C-alpha positions as CSV (number, residue, x, y, z in Angstrom):
1,X,-23.9,42.7,12.4
2,X,-20.6,40.7,12.0
3,X,-20.0,37.9,14.2
4,X,-16.9,37.8,15.9
5,X,-14.6,35.2,14.7
6,X,-13.7,31.7,15.7
7,X,-10.4,31.3,18.1
8,X,-7.9,30.2,16.1
9,X,-4.3,28.6,17.2
10,X,-2.5,31.6,15.6
11,X,-4.0,33.6,18.2
12,X,-3.2,31.7,20.7
13,X,0.2,31.3,20.0
14,X,0.4,35.0,19.5
15,X,-1.1,35.7,23.4
16,X,1.1,33.2,25.2
17,X,4.2,34.6,23.3
18,X,3.2,38.1,24.5
19,X,2.0,37.2,27.9
20,X,5.4,35.4,28.3
21,X,7.8,37.6,26.9
22,X,5.7,40.8,28.3
23,X,5.9,42.8,25.1
24,X,4.7,42.7,21.3
25,X,8.0,43.2,19.7
26,X,9.8,40.1,21.4
27,X,7.0,38.1,20.5
28,X,7.0,39.1,17.1
29,X,10.5,37.9,17.0
30,X,9.8,34.7,18.5
31,X,7.0,34.1,16.1
32,X,8.9,35.4,13.3
33,X,5.9,37.9,12.2
34,X,5.6,41.6,12.5
35,X,4.5,43.1,15.6
36,X,1.6,44.5,14.1
37,X,0.4,40.9,13.1
38,X,0.7,40.0,16.7
39,X,-1.3,42.9,17.7
40,X,-4.2,42.1,15.3
41,X,-4.2,38.7,16.3
42,X,-4.8,39.7,20.2
43,X,-7.1,42.0,19.4
44,X,-9.0,39.5,17.4
45,X,-9.1,37.0,20.2
46,X,-10.3,39.6,22.8
47,X,-13.1,40.4,20.6
48,X,-14.0,37.2,20.3
49,X,-14.0,36.6,24.2
50,X,-15.5,39.6,24.9
51,X,-12.7,40.7,27.7
52,X,-9.6,42.5,27.8
53,X,-6.3,40.0,28.4
54,X,-3.9,42.5,28.2
55,X,-3.2,45.7,29.7
56,X,-1.4,47.7,27.3
57,X,1.1,51.3,28.3
58,X,3.6,52.6,26.3
59,X,6.2,51.1,28.6
60,X,4.8,47.3,29.6
61,X,2.5,44.9,29.0
62,X,0.8,43.1,31.7
63,X,-2.2,40.4,32.3
64,X,-5.2,41.4,33.7
65,X,-7.1,38.6,35.9
66,X,-9.1,37.4,32.6
67,X,-5.5,37.2,30.9
68,X,-3.6,35.2,33.5
69,X,-6.3,32.8,34.0
70,X,-6.9,32.1,29.9
71,X,-2.9,31.9,29.7
72,X,-3.1,28.9,32.3
73,X,-5.8,27.3,29.9
74,X,-3.8,28.2,26.6
75,X,-0.8,26.8,27.8
76,X,-2.2,23.6,28.9
77,X,-3.8,23.6,25.6
78,X,-0.5,24.3,23.4
79,X,1.1,21.7,25.8
80,X,-1.5,18.8,24.9
81,X,-1.5,19.5,21.0
82,X,2.1,19.2,21.2
83,X,2.1,15.9,22.8
84,X,-0.6,14.7,20.3
85,X,1.5,15.8,17.4
86,X,4.2,14.0,18.7
87,X,2.3,10.8,19.1
88,X,0.6,11.1,15.8
89,X,4.2,11.9,14.1
90,X,5.4,8.8,15.2
91,X,2.7,6.8,13.3
92,X,3.0,9.2,10.3
93,X,7.0,8.1,10.2
94,X,5.8,4.6,9.9
95,X,8.1,3.7,13.0
96,X,5.5,2.5,15.3
97,X,1.8,1.0,15.3
98,X,0.8,-1.7,13.2
99,X,0.7,-2.8,9.6
100,X,-1.7,-5.2,8.4
101,X,-0.8,-6.9,5.1
102,X,-2.9,-9.5,3.2
103,X,-0.7,-11.6,0.5
104,X,-1.4,-14.5,-1.6
105,X,-0.8,-17.7,-0.1
106,X,1.7,-19.5,-2.2
107,X,3.3,-16.1,-3.7
108,X,3.8,-14.9,-0.1
109,X,5.3,-17.8,1.0
110,X,7.9,-18.1,-1.7
111,X,8.8,-14.4,-2.2
112,X,7.1,-12.1,0.6
113,X,8.1,-14.1,3.4
114,X,11.9,-14.3,2.8
115,X,11.6,-10.5,2.9
116,X,9.8,-9.9,5.8
117,X,13.0,-10.2,8.2
118,X,14.8,-7.5,6.3
119,X,11.8,-5.1,6.7
120,X,11.9,-5.8,10.2
121,X,15.2,-4.9,10.7
122,X,14.7,-1.4,9.2
123,X,11.4,-0.9,11.2
124,X,12.1,-2.6,14.7
125,X,9.4,-0.6,16.3
126,X,6.5,-1.5,13.8
127,X,4.2,-4.4,14.2
128,X,3.7,-6.7,11.6
129,X,0.2,-8.6,11.0
130,X,0.4,-10.9,7.9
131,X,-2.5,-12.8,6.3
132,X,-1.5,-15.6,3.9
133,X,-4.6,-16.2,1.9
134,X,-5.9,-16.4,-2.0
135,X,-9.2,-14.9,-0.9
136,X,-9.7,-11.3,-2.0
137,X,-9.9,-9.5,1.2
138,X,-11.8,-6.5,1.7
139,X,-9.2,-3.8,2.7
140,X,-11.6,-1.1,4.4
141,X,-14.0,-3.5,6.1
142,X,-11.7,-5.9,7.4
143,X,-9.1,-3.2,8.6
144,X,-6.2,-4.1,6.4
145,X,-3.7,-1.5,5.4
146,X,-2.6,-3.0,2.2
147,X,-2.6,-6.0,0.2
148,X,-0.4,-7.7,-2.4
149,X,-2.3,-8.9,-5.2
150,X,-1.6,-10.7,-8.8
151,X,-3.1,-10.1,-12.0
152,X,-4.2,-6.8,-13.9
153,X,-5.7,-4.5,-11.4
154,X,-6.8,-1.0,-11.9
155,X,-6.9,1.8,-9.5
156,X,-10.5,3.4,-8.7
157,X,-13.0,3.6,-6.1
158,X,-11.9,2.9,-2.7
159,X,-8.4,1.3,-3.6
160,X,-5.2,2.8,-5.3
161,X,-2.7,0.5,-6.8
162,X,1.0,0.4,-7.1
163,X,2.6,-2.4,-9.5
164,X,5.5,-3.5,-7.7
165,X,6.6,-6.3,-10.4
166,X,5.5,-7.8,-13.7
167,X,4.1,-11.5,-13.5
168,X,5.1,-13.4,-16.6
169,X,2.6,-16.5,-16.8
170,X,3.3,-19.6,-19.5
171,X,0.7,-21.9,-20.3
172,X,2.0,-25.6,-19.6
173,X,2.0,-28.9,-18.6
174,X,4.0,-32.1,-17.9
175,X,6.1,-34.1,-20.2
176,X,4.0,-37.2,-19.4
177,X,0.7,-35.2,-20.3
178,X,1.8,-34.0,-23.5
179,X,3.0,-37.7,-24.2
180,X,-0.5,-38.8,-23.4
181,X,-2.5,-36.2,-24.6
182,X,-0.6,-34.3,-27.3
183,X,0.2,-30.6,-27.3
184,X,-2.3,-28.0,-28.4
185,X,-1.2,-26.4,-31.3
186,X,-3.4,-23.1,-31.7
187,X,-5.4,-21.5,-28.5
188,X,-8.8,-23.5,-29.7
189,X,-7.4,-26.6,-29.3
190,X,-7.4,-26.4,-25.4
191,X,-11.3,-26.9,-25.4
192,X,-10.6,-30.2,-26.3
193,X,-7.9,-30.9,-23.2
194,X,-8.0,-31.2,-19.6
195,X,-7.5,-27.7,-18.0
196,X,-6.3,-27.0,-14.4
197,X,-7.9,-23.6,-13.4
198,X,-7.2,-20.8,-10.8
199,X,-11.0,-20.1,-9.7
200,X,-10.2,-16.8,-8.5
201,X,-9.2,-15.4,-11.9
202,X,-11.7,-12.1,-12.8
203,X,-12.0,-13.7,-16.2
204,X,-14.0,-16.8,-15.1
205,X,-13.9,-19.7,-16.9
206,X,-12.4,-18.0,-19.9
207,X,-8.3,-17.8,-20.9
208,X,-6.8,-14.6,-22.8
209,X,-4.1,-15.1,-24.6
210,X,-2.3,-13.1,-27.1
211,X,-0.5,-13.8,-30.2
212,X,1.0,-12.0,-33.2
213,X,-2.5,-12.1,-34.8
214,X,-3.9,-10.6,-31.7
215,X,-6.3,-11.6,-28.6
216,X,-8.4,-14.5,-28.2
217,X,-10.6,-15.7,-25.5
218,X,-10.6,-19.3,-24.8
219,X,-14.0,-20.6,-23.0
220,X,-12.7,-23.7,-21.0
221,X,-14.1,-26.7,-19.0
222,X,-11.7,-27.3,-16.2
223,X,-11.1,-30.7,-15.0
224,X,-9.7,-29.1,-11.9
225,X,-10.8,-25.8,-10.3
226,X,-8.9,-24.4,-7.2
227,X,-8.2,-21.5,-5.7
228,X,-4.5,-22.3,-4.6
229,X,-2.1,-22.4,-7.4
230,X,0.3,-25.0,-5.6
231,X,-2.5,-27.3,-6.0
232,X,-2.6,-26.8,-9.7
233,X,1.3,-26.9,-9.7
234,X,1.1,-30.4,-8.5
235,X,-1.7,-31.4,-10.4
236,X,0.3,-30.3,-13.8
237,X,3.5,-31.9,-12.6
238,X,1.8,-35.0,-11.8
239,X,0.3,-35.0,-15.6
240,X,-3.3,-34.2,-14.8
241,X,-3.7,-31.1,-17.2
242,X,-2.8,-27.9,-18.6
243,X,-2.4,-25.1,-16.6
244,X,-1.7,-21.5,-16.8
245,X,1.0,-20.5,-14.0
246,X,3.3,-17.6,-13.0
247,X,7.2,-17.6,-13.0
248,X,7.2,-17.1,-9.7
249,X,5.5,-20.5,-8.9
250,X,6.6,-22.6,-11.8
251,X,10.1,-21.2,-12.8
252,X,11.9,-23.9,-11.3
253,X,9.9,-26.7,-12.6
254,X,10.1,-25.3,-16.0
255,X,14.1,-24.8,-15.5
256,X,14.1,-28.7,-14.5
257,X,11.9,-29.8,-17.1
258,X,9.0,-31.1,-14.6
259,X,6.6,-28.6,-16.8
260,X,7.2,-27.8,-20.4
261,X,5.7,-24.4,-22.2
262,X,2.7,-24.9,-24.7
263,X,1.7,-22.3,-27.4
264,X,4.6,-20.8,-27.3
265,X,3.5,-18.0,-29.6
266,X,0.7,-17.1,-27.2
267,X,0.8,-15.6,-24.0
268,X,-1.4,-15.2,-21.3
269,X,-3.0,-11.8,-21.0
270,X,-0.6,-9.0,-19.0
271,X,-0.2,-9.3,-15.4
272,X,1.6,-7.8,-12.6
273,X,2.2,-8.1,-9.1
274,X,0.9,-5.2,-7.0
275,X,0.2,-3.3,-4.0
276,X,-3.2,-1.9,-3.1
277,X,-4.3,0.3,-0.3
278,X,-7.2,2.0,0.8
279,X,-7.7,5.5,-1.4
280,X,-6.9,8.4,1.1
281,X,-5.7,11.6,0.8
282,X,-2.5,10.8,2.6
283,X,-0.4,7.7,2.0
284,X,0.6,6.2,5.6
285,X,4.6,6.1,6.1
286,X,4.2,2.8,7.2
287,X,2.6,1.5,3.9
288,X,4.9,3.6,1.7
289,X,7.7,2.2,3.5
290,X,6.5,-1.4,3.1
291,X,5.5,-0.4,-1.0
292,X,9.3,0.7,-1.5
293,X,10.6,-2.1,0.3
294,X,8.7,-4.9,-1.6
295,X,9.1,-2.8,-4.9
296,X,13.0,-3.0,-4.7
297,X,12.6,-6.8,-3.1
298,X,10.6,-8.1,-5.8
299,X,12.2,-6.3,-8.4
300,X,15.7,-7.9,-7.8
301,X,13.8,-11.3,-8.0
302,X,12.6,-10.6,-11.3
303,X,16.2,-9.7,-12.0
304,X,17.8,-13.0,-10.6
305,X,15.0,-15.0,-12.7
306,X,15.8,-13.0,-16.0
307,X,19.8,-13.9,-15.2
308,X,18.8,-17.7,-14.7
309,X,17.1,-17.8,-18.1
310,X,20.1,-16.2,-19.4
311,X,22.5,-18.8,-18.5
312,X,19.8,-21.5,-19.4
313,X,19.7,-20.1,-22.9
């Protein structure tokens, strides 16, 4: 024997439409379906419940006692469902709720913080919680919606990645360091120099450089390791060693001559500024809105940086 089907929303909507319109054809017109479809849905509903909900004659349709009781419950259910959909749609639109975003400390202060007021103006009802740290937060476990990260990242597992802007980096030191210790001619020379190293790099205590002859990995022995690039920048400016720094943190120093590029024929491995967020079937609109806004804002920053280089040249 075939089990009766579960009650579905289409059948409930068909029943309430017929009950309120007192006819199958008016109900069908309201729902945008054929009258036979409405009849079939109500028949399925009555079979599932085991009671007759409507009395049908050639002239009219009336509710049975069970039908009248069921109608009140159905109207209450549909009203609650409509309220729930309205509330959830506000979150889906990205206009309400809370967006928790983790950003790298120095980069966040220099290039994300100035963009925040503009994003707030576009979405005045969205609450923002920003965490500035170079620590690699666990988005899912710690409840972050997204994080800005810098480096070579690949999507996979629990995370998805959107590249926001390129992150050119340069091997550099101060003129005073070069005057005292000399400049490396080839990457292997770095092993004899004082190295200032960003400890969170996935490469560990190795630098990866690319030149015309290919890629090279250089094992280094840092004189200073730090998880904050501002510490490395300051140490480099004061002549304490050679660092690999992104243009976002060292661009002004290079332009002013406080730092000078080294190993000009060798570039650090490709790096990007990216937004990472939990891998889910649907991307929340608040995350999409932040992603698009950062991509536009950081793209303008990168464009201004290239224009400044052209003027210097």
